[in-house]
C-alpha positions as CSV (number, residue, x, y, z in Angstrom):
1,M,51.2,-26.3,-61.2
2,K,51.4,-25.4,-57.5
3,N,55.0,-24.4,-57.9
4,L,54.1,-22.2,-60.9
5,H,51.4,-20.5,-58.8
6,A,53.9,-19.9,-56.0
7,L,56.4,-18.5,-58.3
8,I,53.9,-16.1,-59.8
9,S,52.7,-15.0,-56.3
10,S,56.3,-14.3,-55.3
11,L,56.9,-12.2,-58.3
12,L,53.8,-10.1,-57.6
13,V,54.9,-9.5,-54.0
14,C,58.2,-8.3,-55.3
15,L,56.6,-5.9,-57.8
16,V,54.2,-4.4,-55.3
17,S,56.5,-4.0,-52.3
18,A,60.0,-5.4,-52.2
19,C,60.9,-4.0,-55.6
20,G,59.9,-0.5,-54.5
21,L,57.4,0.3,-57.2
22,T,54.8,1.7,-54.8
23,P,55.5,5.2,-53.7
24,V,55.0,5.8,-50.0
25,A,53.8,9.0,-48.4
26,E,55.9,10.5,-45.7
27,G,54.1,11.8,-42.6
28,E,55.1,14.7,-40.5
29,G,55.1,13.0,-37.1
30,D,52.4,12.4,-34.5
31,G,49.5,14.1,-36.3
32,G,49.4,17.0,-33.9
33,V,51.2,20.3,-33.5
34,T,51.4,22.8,-30.7
35,A,51.9,26.5,-31.4
36,T,53.8,28.8,-29.2
37,G,51.3,30.5,-26.9
38,G,49.6,27.3,-26.1
39,S,47.4,26.6,-29.1
40,T,47.2,23.0,-30.3
41,G,46.5,22.1,-33.9
42,T,45.4,18.8,-35.5
43,G,46.1,17.1,-38.8
44,G,49.8,17.8,-39.0
45,G,50.3,15.2,-41.7
46,S,52.4,16.0,-44.7
47,A,52.4,15.5,-48.4
48,A,54.3,12.7,-50.1
49,T,57.9,13.3,-50.7
50,G,58.7,13.8,-54.3
51,G,62.0,12.9,-56.0
52,G,60.1,11.3,-58.9
53,G,58.6,8.7,-56.7
54,G,55.0,9.6,-57.0
55,T,52.9,12.4,-55.5
56,L,49.7,12.2,-53.5
57,T,46.6,13.7,-55.2
58,E,43.7,15.4,-53.5
59,D,41.6,12.2,-53.2
60,G,44.5,10.3,-51.6
61,G,45.6,8.5,-54.8
62,L,49.0,8.8,-56.4
63,A,49.9,10.8,-59.4
64,S,52.1,9.3,-62.0
65,P,55.8,9.3,-60.8
66,D,56.8,11.4,-63.9
67,A,53.7,13.7,-63.7
68,G,55.1,17.2,-64.3
69,T,58.5,17.9,-65.7
70,L,61.6,19.8,-64.5
71,E,61.0,22.0,-67.5
72,H,57.8,23.4,-66.1
73,F,58.1,23.2,-62.3
74,S,58.3,26.8,-61.2
75,F,55.9,27.5,-58.4
76,F,54.9,26.1,-55.0
77,V,53.9,26.9,-51.4
78,T,56.6,25.7,-48.9
79,S,55.1,22.8,-47.0
80,L,55.1,22.5,-43.2
81,S,57.0,19.2,-43.6
82,A,59.8,20.8,-45.5
83,L,60.2,23.8,-43.2
84,R,60.3,21.5,-40.1
85,V,63.0,19.4,-41.7
86,L,65.2,22.3,-42.8
87,S,64.8,24.4,-39.7
88,G,65.3,21.4,-37.4
89,S,62.3,22.5,-35.3
90,Q,58.6,21.5,-35.2
91,M,57.8,25.2,-35.0
92,G,59.6,26.1,-38.3
93,F,61.7,29.2,-38.9
94,G,59.3,31.9,-37.9
95,G,60.2,35.3,-39.5
96,D,63.9,34.6,-39.6
97,L,64.7,33.0,-43.0
98,R,68.4,33.7,-43.3
99,Y,69.2,29.9,-43.5
100,G,72.9,30.4,-42.8
101,E,73.2,33.6,-44.8
102,T,74.8,36.7,-43.1
103,G,75.1,40.4,-43.7
104,P,72.7,42.8,-45.4
105,G,70.0,41.1,-47.4
106,A,70.5,37.8,-45.7
107,G,66.8,37.2,-45.1
108,L,66.0,37.3,-48.8
109,R,69.0,35.3,-49.9
110,G,68.3,32.7,-47.3
111,A,64.6,32.4,-48.3
112,D,65.7,32.0,-51.9
113,K,68.1,29.2,-50.8
114,L,65.2,27.5,-49.0
115,C,63.1,27.6,-52.1
116,A,65.9,25.9,-54.1
117,A,66.4,23.3,-51.3
118,I,62.8,22.5,-51.0
119,A,62.4,22.2,-54.8
120,E,65.3,19.8,-55.0
121,R,63.8,17.6,-52.3
122,S,60.7,17.2,-54.5
123,M,62.3,17.0,-57.9
124,P,66.1,16.3,-58.2
125,G,67.7,18.8,-60.5
126,A,65.1,21.6,-59.7
127,S,67.5,23.5,-57.5
128,A,69.6,24.4,-60.5
129,K,66.8,26.9,-61.5
130,Q,66.9,30.4,-60.1
131,W,64.3,30.3,-57.3
132,R,63.0,33.4,-55.6
133,A,60.9,33.7,-52.5
134,Y,57.8,35.9,-53.0
135,L,58.8,38.3,-50.2
136,S,59.0,42.1,-50.0
137,A,61.6,43.6,-47.7
138,I,62.7,47.0,-46.4
139,D,66.4,46.3,-47.3
140,D,67.5,44.4,-50.4
141,G,71.1,44.3,-49.1
142,A,72.0,47.7,-50.5
143,G,69.7,49.7,-48.3
144,H,66.8,49.9,-50.7
145,P,63.3,48.5,-50.3
146,V,62.4,45.5,-52.5
147,N,59.0,44.4,-53.8
148,A,58.1,40.7,-54.1
149,I,56.5,41.1,-57.5
150,D,59.8,42.4,-58.9
151,R,61.8,39.4,-57.7
152,I,60.1,36.5,-59.5
153,G,60.5,37.0,-63.2
154,N,57.8,37.4,-65.8
155,G,56.2,33.9,-66.0
156,P,54.7,31.7,-67.0
157,W,54.7,29.5,-63.8
158,Y,53.6,26.0,-63.3
159,D,53.2,23.7,-60.3
160,R,55.0,20.4,-59.6
161,L,52.5,18.5,-61.8
162,G,52.7,21.0,-64.7
163,R,49.4,22.8,-64.0
164,T,49.3,26.5,-64.8
165,F,49.6,28.9,-61.9
166,A,49.9,32.1,-63.9
167,L,50.9,32.9,-67.5
168,A,52.1,36.4,-66.9
169,K,52.9,38.7,-64.0
170,S,49.7,40.8,-64.7
171,D,47.7,37.6,-63.8
172,L,49.0,37.8,-60.3
173,L,47.4,41.2,-59.5
174,A,43.9,39.8,-58.9
175,D,42.7,38.2,-55.7
176,R,43.3,34.8,-57.2
177,P,45.7,34.4,-60.2
178,L,43.6,35.0,-63.3
179,T,44.9,32.2,-65.5
180,A,45.5,29.6,-62.8
181,D,44.3,26.0,-63.5
182,V,40.9,25.6,-61.8
183,A,42.3,22.7,-59.8
184,I,44.8,24.9,-57.9
185,K,43.4,28.4,-58.2
186,N,41.7,28.3,-54.8
187,D,44.1,25.9,-53.1
188,F,47.7,26.5,-54.1
189,P,49.9,23.3,-54.2
190,N,53.0,22.7,-52.1
191,E,56.3,21.5,-53.6
192,D,54.9,18.0,-54.2
193,G,51.9,19.3,-56.2
194,V,49.5,18.5,-53.3
195,P,46.7,21.0,-52.4
196,N,48.1,22.7,-49.3
197,H,44.7,23.0,-47.5
198,R,44.8,19.2,-47.1
199,P,48.5,18.4,-47.2
200,D,47.9,14.8,-46.0
201,P,44.9,13.4,-48.0
202,T,44.4,10.8,-45.3
203,Q,43.4,13.5,-42.8
204,A,41.0,16.4,-42.7
205,Q,41.7,19.8,-44.1
206,V,43.7,22.1,-41.8
207,D,43.7,25.9,-41.3
208,N,47.1,26.7,-42.8
209,H,46.6,29.4,-45.4
210,D,48.4,32.4,-43.8
211,T,51.5,32.7,-46.1
212,L,54.3,35.3,-45.5
213,T,54.7,38.0,-48.2
214,G,55.3,41.4,-46.5
215,S,53.4,42.7,-49.5
216,N,50.2,44.4,-50.6
217,A,47.8,43.2,-53.2
218,Q,50.0,44.6,-56.0
219,G,53.0,42.7,-54.7
220,T,54.9,45.7,-53.4
221,L,56.2,46.4,-49.8
222,Y,53.2,46.7,-47.4
223,S,54.9,48.6,-44.6
224,N,58.2,48.9,-42.7
225,T,56.9,46.7,-39.9
226,A,55.4,43.9,-42.2
227,T,58.6,42.0,-43.0
228,C,60.1,40.8,-39.7
229,N,63.1,43.1,-40.2
230,S,63.5,42.0,-43.8
231,W,63.1,38.3,-42.8
232,T,65.8,38.2,-40.1
233,G,63.7,38.4,-36.9
234,N,61.9,35.7,-34.9
235,T,61.6,37.0,-31.4
236,G,58.1,38.2,-31.9
237,T,58.9,41.8,-31.4
238,E,59.8,42.8,-35.0
239,G,56.3,43.9,-36.1
240,K,53.4,42.0,-37.6
241,P,54.2,40.3,-40.9
242,R,51.8,40.8,-43.8
243,V,50.4,37.5,-45.1
244,G,48.4,36.3,-48.1
245,H,46.0,33.4,-48.3
246,S,47.1,30.3,-50.2
247,W,43.4,29.4,-50.2
248,P,40.6,31.9,-49.6
249,R,38.3,31.8,-46.6
250,S,35.6,33.7,-48.4
251,G,35.1,36.4,-51.0
252,G,34.9,40.1,-50.4
253,T,36.8,42.6,-48.3
254,M,36.3,42.8,-44.5
255,P,36.9,45.8,-42.2
256,G,40.4,46.6,-41.1
257,G,42.1,46.0,-44.4
258,V,41.4,42.3,-44.4
259,N,40.7,40.6,-47.7
260,P,40.3,36.9,-46.9
261,A,40.5,36.0,-50.7
262,N,43.7,37.7,-51.7
263,W,46.7,35.4,-52.2
264,S,49.3,38.1,-51.8
265,S,47.9,40.4,-49.0
266,S,45.1,39.4,-46.7
267,L,45.9,40.4,-43.1
268,D,48.6,41.1,-40.5
269,E,49.9,38.1,-38.5
270,S,50.4,38.4,-34.8
271,G,54.2,38.5,-34.8
272,C,57.5,37.0,-36.1
273,A,58.1,34.2,-33.6
274,P,58.1,30.6,-34.8
275,G,54.7,28.9,-34.4
276,V,52.3,26.5,-35.9
277,N,48.6,26.6,-35.6
278,L,46.4,24.4,-37.8
279,I,43.1,24.8,-35.9
280,E,40.2,26.8,-37.5
281,Q,39.7,29.6,-35.0
282,G,39.3,32.9,-36.9
283,P,41.8,35.8,-37.2
284,P,45.2,36.0,-35.6
285,M,45.2,35.9,-31.8
286,P,46.1,39.3,-30.3
287,S,47.7,37.4,-27.3
288,S,50.1,35.6,-29.6
289,N,53.3,36.8,-31.3
290,T,53.8,34.0,-33.9
291,V,53.7,33.8,-37.7
292,G,51.1,31.1,-37.5
293,S,48.5,32.2,-34.9
294,G,45.9,33.0,-37.5
295,G,46.1,29.6,-39.2
296,G,49.5,28.8,-40.6
297,Y,53.1,28.0,-39.9
298,G,55.3,30.7,-41.6
299,G,55.1,29.2,-45.1
300,F,55.9,31.3,-48.2
301,Y,55.6,31.2,-52.0
302,C,58.5,30.2,-54.3
303,F,58.8,31.1,-58.0
304,A,61.4,30.1,-60.5
305,L,62.6,33.0,-62.7
306,V,62.0,30.8,-65.8
307,P,59.9,27.6,-66.1
């Protein structure tokens, strides 16, 4: 009988650990980040990696490994963890999203490649979809301005776990997408389906909602100085990129063209240099020149042209 009990115990140990049936979250490092300009953030944890291995939920649990399907996965906010890995820098890409692309329109093409690469990291096979970064630019590669809203298809769009983000393009023209699932409407998920306000459920929420768009509330080009030279500049001298809020600070419009609730167009960031700042400290710092000084890291939205 003792031998039987020992055998059963060994099998349980295998099932729980050695056999790899328990998904493991992947952290981002030492739990802290320092932005260029001297600001230090906390809570730099990441969401769990995807790849069908299980995704962290908001309460720290694990969603079903097959929650969500490739058929539906068509929207996410790029996570800090993914941008750090793909840029090779703790500070991310800043406003230069060329990602190896060259020539006219390289910023948009590179950003689209990043969307596909990040989607693939979370769900193998997802990169085969036509992914588009929700970014406006002053040059589409042929000398013409381009609007983010015109790049992303007509919907519907769903997050990694199959929750509705928007059913139609018209739903995106409100401060928060009109038909979004209530679980994600005010806290957009990253590529792993994890609410991005708390990308590591084992840590506190972080101030990371400033999301690059270069766009106004209608998804069209905000200004000629709002796109970091069509997403090719990161020195901090290419203007002030327009950002939306992946989660709203509060409702209502504030002076100076600031709408803290709008997902597409909320305020102007300090500059285009790489930088991460996850500390709650109010609007972008005038003394900074980074994409993250107001609470962010240079993340952006990714849409698939079809679910």
